[in-house]
FIBADREN-435238 format. One record per residue (C-alpha): residue number from 1; residue in three letters; x, y, z. Coordinates in steps of 0.1 Angstrom, whole numbers, plus 5000, padded with zeros to 4 digits. Layout:
N
+-----+--------+------+-------+------+
! num ! residu ! east ! north !   up !
+-----+--------+------+-------+------+
! NUM !    ALA !    X !     Y !    Z !
...
+-----+--------+------+-------+------+
//
This chain:
295
+-----+--------+------+-------+------+
! num ! residu ! east ! north !   up !
+-----+--------+------+-------+------+
!   1 !    GLN ! 5000 !  5000 ! 5000 !
!   2 !    ALA ! 5012 !  5034 ! 4992 !
!   3 !    GLY ! 5018 !  5057 ! 5022 !
!   4 !    THR ! 5026 !  5032 ! 5048 !
!   5 !    ALA ! 5054 !  5054 ! 5065 !
!   6 !    LEU ! 5030 !  5084 ! 5060 !
!   7 !    LEU ! 5003 !  5065 ! 5078 !
!   8 !    LEU ! 5023 !  5061 ! 5109 !
!   9 !    LEU ! 5032 !  5098 ! 5109 !
!  10 !    VAL ! 4996 !  5106 ! 5104 !
!  11 !    ALA ! 4987 !  5083 ! 5135 !
!  12 !    VAL ! 5014 !  5098 ! 5157 !
!  13 !    VAL ! 5005 !  5135 ! 5149 !
!  14 !    VAL ! 4967 !  5130 ! 5154 !
!  15 !    ALA ! 4975 !  5113 ! 5188 !
!  16 !    ALA ! 5000 !  5140 ! 5199 !
!  17 !    LEU ! 4982 !  5174 ! 5188 !
!  18 !    PRO ! 4950 !  5191 ! 5194 !
!  19 !    ALA ! 4930 !  5203 ! 5163 !
!  20 !    PRO ! 4948 !  5235 ! 5150 !
!  21 !    SER ! 4932 !  5267 ! 5141 !
!  22 !    LEU ! 4949 !  5268 ! 5106 !
!  23 !    GLY ! 4934 !  5268 ! 5070 !
!  24 !    TRP ! 4896 !  5265 ! 5075 !
!  25 !    GLY ! 4899 !  5246 ! 5106 !
!  26 !    VAL ! 4891 !  5207 ! 5107 !
!  27 !    ASP ! 4854 !  5210 ! 5098 !
!  28 !    GLY ! 4861 !  5234 ! 5069 !
!  29 !    HIS ! 4886 !  5211 ! 5052 !
!  30 !    LEU ! 4865 !  5181 ! 5060 !
!  31 !    ILE ! 4835 !  5198 ! 5042 !
!  32 !    ILE ! 4855 !  5207 ! 5011 !
!  33 !    CYS ! 4871 !  5173 ! 5007 !
!  34 !    GLN ! 4837 !  5155 ! 5010 !
!  35 !    ILE ! 4822 !  5177 ! 4985 !
!  36 !    ALA ! 4851 !  5169 ! 4963 !
!  37 !    GLN ! 4851 !  5132 ! 4968 !
!  38 !    GLY ! 4815 !  5130 ! 4958 !
!  39 !    ARG ! 4822 !  5147 ! 4923 !
!  40 !    LEU ! 4852 !  5127 ! 4913 !
!  41 !    SER ! 4851 !  5108 ! 4880 !
!  42 !    ASP ! 4857 !  5069 ! 4883 !
!  43 !    ALA ! 4894 !  5074 ! 4872 !
!  44 !    ALA ! 4900 !  5101 ! 4897 !
!  45 !    ALA ! 4883 !  5081 ! 4925 !
!  46 !    LYS ! 4904 !  5051 ! 4917 !
!  47 !    ALA ! 4935 !  5070 ! 4919 !
!  48 !    VAL ! 4927 !  5088 ! 4949 !
!  49 !    ASN ! 4919 !  5055 ! 4967 !
!  50 !    GLU ! 4952 !  5039 ! 4956 !
!  51 !    LEU ! 4972 !  5069 ! 4968 !
!  52 !    LEU ! 4955 !  5073 ! 5003 !
!  53 !    PRO ! 4972 !  5055 ! 5031 !
!  54 !    SER ! 4951 !  5021 ! 5039 !
!  55 !    GLY ! 4941 !  5034 ! 5074 !
!  56 !    ALA ! 4921 !  5064 ! 5056 !
!  57 !    GLY ! 4896 !  5037 ! 5045 !
!  58 !    GLY ! 4894 !  5054 ! 5010 !
!  59 !    ASN ! 4881 !  5087 ! 5030 !
!  60 !    LEU ! 4899 !  5117 ! 5016 !
!  61 !    SER ! 4884 !  5140 ! 5042 !
!  62 !    SER ! 4897 !  5121 ! 5069 !
!  63 !    LEU ! 4932 !  5134 ! 5060 !
!  64 !    CYS ! 4924 !  5170 ! 5046 !
!  65 !    SER ! 4939 !  5187 ! 5077 !
!  66 !    TRP ! 4971 !  5165 ! 5076 !
!  67 !    ALA ! 4989 !  5194 ! 5059 !
!  68 !    ASP ! 4982 !  5215 ! 5091 !
!  69 !    ARG ! 4993 !  5187 ! 5115 !
!  70 !    VAL ! 5027 !  5182 ! 5098 !
!  71 !    ARG ! 5037 !  5218 ! 5099 !
!  72 !    PHE ! 5059 !  5212 ! 5129 !
!  73 !    ARG ! 5079 !  5185 ! 5110 !
!  74 !    TYR ! 5077 !  5200 ! 5076 !
!  75 !    HIS ! 5087 !  5236 ! 5087 !
!  76 !    TRP ! 5093 !  5244 ! 5050 !
!  77 !    SER ! 5057 !  5240 ! 5043 !
!  78 !    ALA ! 5045 !  5269 ! 5065 !
!  79 !    PRO ! 5045 !  5297 ! 5039 !
!  80 !    LEU ! 5026 !  5274 ! 5014 !
!  81 !    HIS ! 4993 !  5278 ! 5033 !
!  82 !    PHE ! 4987 !  5315 ! 5023 !
!  83 !    ILE ! 4994 !  5345 ! 5003 !
!  84 !    ASP ! 5003 !  5380 ! 5017 !
!  85 !    VAL ! 4993 !  5410 ! 4997 !
!  86 !    PRO ! 5004 !  5447 ! 5002 !
!  87 !    ASP ! 4983 !  5465 ! 5029 !
!  88 !    ASN ! 4951 !  5478 ! 5015 !
!  89 !    VAL ! 4956 !  5464 ! 4980 !
!  90 !    CYS ! 4924 !  5445 ! 4973 !
!  91 !    SER ! 4941 !  5424 ! 4943 !
!  92 !    TYR ! 4964 !  5396 ! 4939 !
!  93 !    SER ! 4993 !  5393 ! 4914 !
!  94 !    TYR ! 5013 !  5360 ! 4913 !
!  95 !    ASP ! 5045 !  5379 ! 4904 !
!  96 !    ARG ! 5043 !  5404 ! 4930 !
!  97 !    ASP ! 5027 !  5383 ! 4959 !
!  98 !    CYS ! 5036 !  5347 ! 4956 !
!  99 !    LYS ! 5068 !  5345 ! 4978 !
! 100 !    ASP ! 5080 !  5336 ! 5012 !
! 101 !    GLU ! 5094 !  5362 ! 5038 !
! 102 !    GLU ! 5129 !  5356 ! 5023 !
! 103 !    GLY ! 5114 !  5366 ! 4988 !
! 104 !    VAL ! 5118 !  5331 ! 4973 !
! 105 !    LYS ! 5094 !  5331 ! 4943 !
! 106 !    GLY ! 5066 !  5306 ! 4941 !
! 107 !    ARG ! 5064 !  5300 ! 4979 !
! 108 !    CYS ! 5028 !  5305 ! 4985 !
! 109 !    VAL ! 4995 !  5286 ! 4984 !
! 110 !    ALA ! 4991 !  5293 ! 4947 !
! 111 !    GLY ! 5026 !  5281 ! 4939 !
! 112 !    ALA ! 5021 !  5249 ! 4960 !
! 113 !    ILE ! 4989 !  5239 ! 4942 !
! 114 !    ASN ! 5006 !  5244 ! 4909 !
! 115 !    ASN ! 5036 !  5223 ! 4923 !
! 116 !    TYR ! 5016 !  5195 ! 4937 !
! 117 !    THR ! 4995 !  5193 ! 4907 !
! 118 !    SER ! 5026 !  5189 ! 4885 !
! 119 !    GLN ! 5037 !  5160 ! 4907 !
! 120 !    LEU ! 5005 !  5141 ! 4906 !
! 121 !    LEU ! 5004 !  5144 ! 4868 !
! 122 !    THR ! 5031 !  5118 ! 4870 !
! 123 !    TYR ! 5008 !  5092 ! 4886 !
! 124 !    GLY ! 5005 !  5062 ! 4864 !
! 125 !    SER ! 5040 !  5064 ! 4851 !
! 126 !    SER ! 5056 !  5029 ! 4843 !
! 127 !    SER ! 5085 !  5040 ! 4865 !
! 128 !    LEU ! 5063 !  5040 ! 4896 !
! 129 !    SER ! 5053 !  5011 ! 4916 !
! 130 !    PRO ! 5029 !  5011 ! 4947 !
! 131 !    SER ! 5055 !  5004 ! 4972 !
! 132 !    SER ! 5081 !  5029 ! 4958 !
! 133 !    LYS ! 5092 !  5062 ! 4976 !
! 134 !    SER ! 5078 !  5080 ! 4945 !
! 135 !    SER ! 5043 !  5065 ! 4952 !
! 136 !    ASP ! 5047 !  5077 ! 4990 !
! 137 !    ASN ! 5056 !  5112 ! 4975 !
! 138 !    LEU ! 5025 !  5113 ! 4956 !
! 139 !    THR ! 5003 !  5102 ! 4986 !
! 140 !    GLU ! 5019 !  5135 ! 5003 !
! 141 !    ALA ! 5011 !  5154 ! 4970 !
! 142 !    LEU ! 4976 !  5144 ! 4970 !
! 143 !    LEU ! 4971 !  5155 ! 5006 !
! 144 !    PHE ! 4987 !  5188 ! 5003 !
! 145 !    LEU ! 4968 !  5196 ! 4972 !
! 146 !    SER ! 4935 !  5187 ! 4987 !
! 147 !    HIS ! 4944 !  5210 ! 5018 !
! 148 !    PHE ! 4958 !  5239 ! 4999 !
! 149 !    MET ! 4928 !  5240 ! 4975 !
! 150 !    GLY ! 4908 !  5246 ! 5007 !
! 151 !    ASP ! 4932 !  5272 ! 5021 !
! 152 !    ILE ! 4932 !  5293 ! 4989 !
! 153 !    HIS ! 4894 !  5296 ! 4990 !
! 154 !    GLN ! 4895 !  5310 ! 5027 !
! 155 !    PRO ! 4893 !  5348 ! 5021 !
! 156 !    LEU ! 4919 !  5357 ! 5047 !
! 157 !    HIS ! 4944 !  5332 ! 5033 !
! 158 !    CYS ! 4950 !  5359 ! 5008 !
! 159 !    GLY ! 4950 !  5387 ! 5032 !
! 160 !    PHE ! 4973 !  5418 ! 5042 !
! 161 !    ALA ! 5007 !  5413 ! 5050 !
! 162 !    SER ! 5011 !  5434 ! 5080 !
! 163 !    ASP ! 4981 !  5417 ! 5100 !
! 164 !    ARG ! 4991 !  5383 ! 5087 !
! 165 !    GLY ! 4955 !  5378 ! 5071 !
! 166 !    GLY ! 4937 !  5388 ! 5101 !
! 167 !    ASN ! 4960 !  5368 ! 5126 !
! 168 !    THR ! 4970 !  5400 ! 5144 !
! 169 !    ILE ! 4936 !  5418 ! 5147 !
! 170 !    ASP ! 4920 !  5409 ! 5181 !
! 171 !    VAL ! 4882 !  5407 ! 5181 !
! 172 !    HIS ! 4854 !  5392 ! 5202 !
! 173 !    TRP ! 4833 !  5366 ! 5185 !
! 174 !    TYR ! 4802 !  5373 ! 5207 !
! 175 !    ARG ! 4818 !  5370 ! 5241 !
! 176 !    ARG ! 4848 !  5350 ! 5233 !
! 177 !    LYS ! 4881 !  5368 ! 5225 !
! 178 !    THR ! 4900 !  5356 ! 5194 !
! 179 !    VAL ! 4914 !  5368 ! 5162 !
! 180 !    LEU ! 4899 !  5378 ! 5129 !
! 181 !    HIS ! 4915 !  5350 ! 5110 !
! 182 !    HIS ! 4901 !  5325 ! 5135 !
! 183 !    VAL ! 4867 !  5338 ! 5130 !
! 184 !    TRP ! 4869 !  5327 ! 5093 !
! 185 !    ASP ! 4889 !  5296 ! 5098 !
! 186 !    VAL ! 4867 !  5283 ! 5125 !
! 187 !    SER ! 4840 !  5304 ! 5144 !
! 188 !    ILE ! 4816 !  5311 ! 5115 !
! 189 !    ILE ! 4815 !  5274 ! 5106 !
! 190 !    GLN ! 4811 !  5262 ! 5141 !
! 191 !    THR ! 4784 !  5287 ! 5148 !
! 192 !    ALA ! 4765 !  5276 ! 5117 !
! 193 !    GLU ! 4767 !  5241 ! 5126 !
! 194 !    LYS ! 4754 !  5248 ! 5161 !
! 195 !    ASP ! 4726 !  5270 ! 5148 !
! 196 !    TYR ! 4716 !  5252 ! 5118 !
! 197 !    TYR ! 4732 !  5217 ! 5115 !
! 198 !    ASP ! 4730 !  5201 ! 5148 !
! 199 !    GLU ! 4767 !  5208 ! 5153 !
! 200 !    GLY ! 4775 !  5184 ! 5125 !
! 201 !    ALA ! 4796 !  5190 ! 5093 !
! 202 !    GLY ! 4776 !  5162 ! 5076 !
! 203 !    GLU ! 4744 !  5182 ! 5074 !
! 204 !    PHE ! 4765 !  5212 ! 5064 !
! 205 !    VAL ! 4780 !  5192 ! 5034 !
! 206 !    ASP ! 4744 !  5180 ! 5025 !
! 207 !    ALA ! 4729 !  5217 ! 5025 !
! 208 !    LEU ! 4759 !  5229 ! 5003 !
! 209 !    ASN ! 4754 !  5200 ! 4980 !
! 210 !    LYS ! 4718 !  5209 ! 4975 !
! 211 !    ASN ! 4728 !  5245 ! 4966 !
! 212 !    ILE ! 4756 !  5232 ! 4942 !
! 213 !    THR ! 4729 !  5210 ! 4923 !
! 214 !    GLY ! 4702 !  5238 ! 4928 !
! 215 !    ALA ! 4706 !  5275 ! 4933 !
! 216 !    TRP ! 4742 !  5275 ! 4921 !
! 217 !    SER ! 4738 !  5249 ! 4893 !
! 218 !    ASP ! 4742 !  5276 ! 4866 !
! 219 !    LYS ! 4775 !  5286 ! 4880 !
! 220 !    VAL ! 4792 !  5253 ! 4886 !
! 221 !    GLN ! 4807 !  5249 ! 4852 !
! 222 !    GLU ! 4824 !  5283 ! 4855 !
! 223 !    TRP ! 4837 !  5274 ! 4889 !
! 224 !    GLU ! 4852 !  5242 ! 4874 !
! 225 !    GLU ! 4868 !  5257 ! 4843 !
! 226 !    CYS ! 4905 !  5268 ! 4839 !
! 227 !    ALA ! 4916 !  5291 ! 4812 !
! 228 !    LYS ! 4941 !  5280 ! 4787 !
! 229 !    ASN ! 4935 !  5243 ! 4793 !
! 230 !    GLN ! 4954 !  5247 ! 4827 !
! 231 !    THR ! 4950 !  5217 ! 4848 !
! 232 !    ALA ! 4948 !  5241 ! 4880 !
! 233 !    CYS ! 4942 !  5278 ! 4881 !
! 234 !    PRO ! 4948 !  5289 ! 4919 !
! 235 !    ASP ! 4956 !  5325 ! 4906 !
! 236 !    LYS ! 4918 !  5330 ! 4899 !
! 237 !    TYR ! 4911 !  5317 ! 4933 !
! 238 !    GLY ! 4935 !  5338 ! 4949 !
! 239 !    SER ! 4921 !  5369 ! 4932 !
! 240 !    GLU ! 4885 !  5359 ! 4943 !
! 241 !    SER ! 4898 !  5354 ! 4980 !
! 242 !    ILE ! 4915 !  5389 ! 4983 !
! 243 !    THR ! 4882 !  5405 ! 4970 !
! 244 !    ALA ! 4861 !  5386 ! 4995 !
! 245 !    ALA ! 4887 !  5396 ! 5022 !
! 246 !    CYS ! 4883 !  5433 ! 5014 !
! 247 !    ASP ! 4846 !  5433 ! 5008 !
! 248 !    SER ! 4836 !  5409 ! 5037 !
! 249 !    ALA ! 4862 !  5397 ! 5060 !
! 250 !    TYR ! 4879 !  5431 ! 5070 !
! 251 !    LYS ! 4851 !  5454 ! 5062 !
! 252 !    GLY ! 4838 !  5473 ! 5093 !
! 253 !    VAL ! 4863 !  5454 ! 5116 !
! 254 !    THR ! 4889 !  5472 ! 5138 !
! 255 !    GLU ! 4909 !  5462 ! 5167 !
! 256 !    ASP ! 4888 !  5449 ! 5196 !
! 257 !    SER ! 4856 !  5449 ! 5174 !
! 258 !    THR ! 4828 !  5427 ! 5188 !
! 259 !    LEU ! 4815 !  5405 ! 5159 !
! 260 !    SER ! 4780 !  5389 ! 5165 !
! 261 !    ASP ! 4747 !  5383 ! 5147 !
! 262 !    GLU ! 4751 !  5410 ! 5120 !
! 263 !    TYR ! 4786 !  5399 ! 5110 !
! 264 !    PHE ! 4776 !  5363 ! 5112 !
! 265 !    GLY ! 4746 !  5367 ! 5092 !
! 266 !    SER ! 4760 !  5386 ! 5065 !
! 267 !    ARG ! 4794 !  5367 ! 5062 !
! 268 !    LEU ! 4779 !  5331 ! 5062 !
! 269 !    PRO ! 4768 !  5333 ! 5028 !
! 270 !    VAL ! 4804 !  5341 ! 5018 !
! 271 !    VAL ! 4818 !  5313 ! 5037 !
! 272 !    ASN ! 4793 !  5289 ! 5022 !
! 273 !    LEU ! 4801 !  5298 ! 4987 !
! 274 !    ARG ! 4838 !  5296 ! 4994 !
! 275 !    LEU ! 4834 !  5261 ! 5008 !
! 276 !    ALA ! 4813 !  5251 ! 4979 !
! 277 !    GLN ! 4836 !  5264 ! 4953 !
! 278 !    GLY ! 4865 !  5247 ! 4971 !
! 279 !    GLY ! 4850 !  5214 ! 4969 !
! 280 !    VAL ! 4838 !  5217 ! 4932 !
! 281 !    ARG ! 4872 !  5229 ! 4923 !
! 282 !    LEU ! 4892 !  5204 ! 4941 !
! 283 !    ALA ! 4872 !  5177 ! 4924 !
! 284 !    ALA ! 4875 !  5193 ! 4889 !
! 285 !    THR ! 4913 !  5195 ! 4895 !
! 286 !    LEU ! 4916 !  5160 ! 4905 !
! 287 !    ASN ! 4895 !  5148 ! 4876 !
! 288 !    ARG ! 4917 !  5168 ! 4852 !
! 289 !    ILE ! 4948 !  5153 ! 4867 !
! 290 !    PHE ! 4936 !  5115 ! 4869 !
! 291 !    GLY ! 4912 !  5115 ! 4840 !
! 292 !    GLN ! 4877 !  5119 ! 4834 !
! 293 !    SER ! 4867 !  5084 ! 4824 !
! 294 !    LYS ! 4837 !  5067 ! 4838 !
! 295 !    ALA ! 4833 !  5029 ! 4843 !
+-----+--------+------+-------+------+
//
C-alpha cells in the first residue's frame, strides 16, 4: 500500500496534537473534501483510493487537515498555506505576491497548488510502483493539494501582509476573545453548525450539495473551468479571495471589534460559497489530473 510510512506519521501526529486553528479548521477542510470526493470521476476516485494510506479507508476528508498537522515536522511548508498581499491592495498578482518572507518566488499557496498538481500528473507512470518512495511522495502530494485547494478559498488566506491575514487583529466573537483569522477559519462554521446543522459537518455538506445542484447549478461549470487548458488555476481563486477579504472579512472590523449576529448573518453566505467552490474545484482539478473516464 502507498503511504505506509505516512500513515504512521499521521497516527502519531493525530494522537499528539489538538486540532489546529489553521486553514479552514478541521470542519472546513472536511466539508470541502467531502464535497470533492462525491464529484470525482471513476478514474480519479480510483487514483485517490490507491494513493490514500490504507488506514484512511478510502476517505479523503479524513486526512484533509494533515497538512496543518505536519507543519511542526515540515517547517518548509508553513508559507505554502497562504498569500500575503500589500496592505490595502485588494488585488492579487502571482509575480508580486507569491513569495515567502525571504522573497523566494513561488512559495505561497498558489505556487504550492501548481507544484503538487505537476507532481500528481506523473501518477500512472510506468516507472512508479505502489511500494516506491515516489508513490509515497504522491500520497503526500495528494494530501497537500487537497488541503491547499481549501486554504486558497479561505478569504483571509489571501490577506494583508502586516496583519498576517487577520491573525494580529484581536476581536470578540460574541463574548469570546479571538482573532479575525480564527473567525473565518473556525468560528463562523462552528456557529452555523450549532445554529443550523445540529453541530455536525455532515448536514452542512448536504446543504451545500443541494445548493450546488440547485441554486448554484448554473455557476458550477464556470467554477470548474480553467483558462488556457490549465490543469489547475489557483491565481483565479486567490484573486477571488482577496476580493472577498476586502469586501467581507475586513470590512467594518477594527481592533477589539465585537462580531456577533450582524457579522455572522452577512458573512455566512460568503463562507458557504467559498466552501462549495473549494469542493467543486478540488474535484475538477483531480478529475483533470487523473482522467475523466467513467466505468
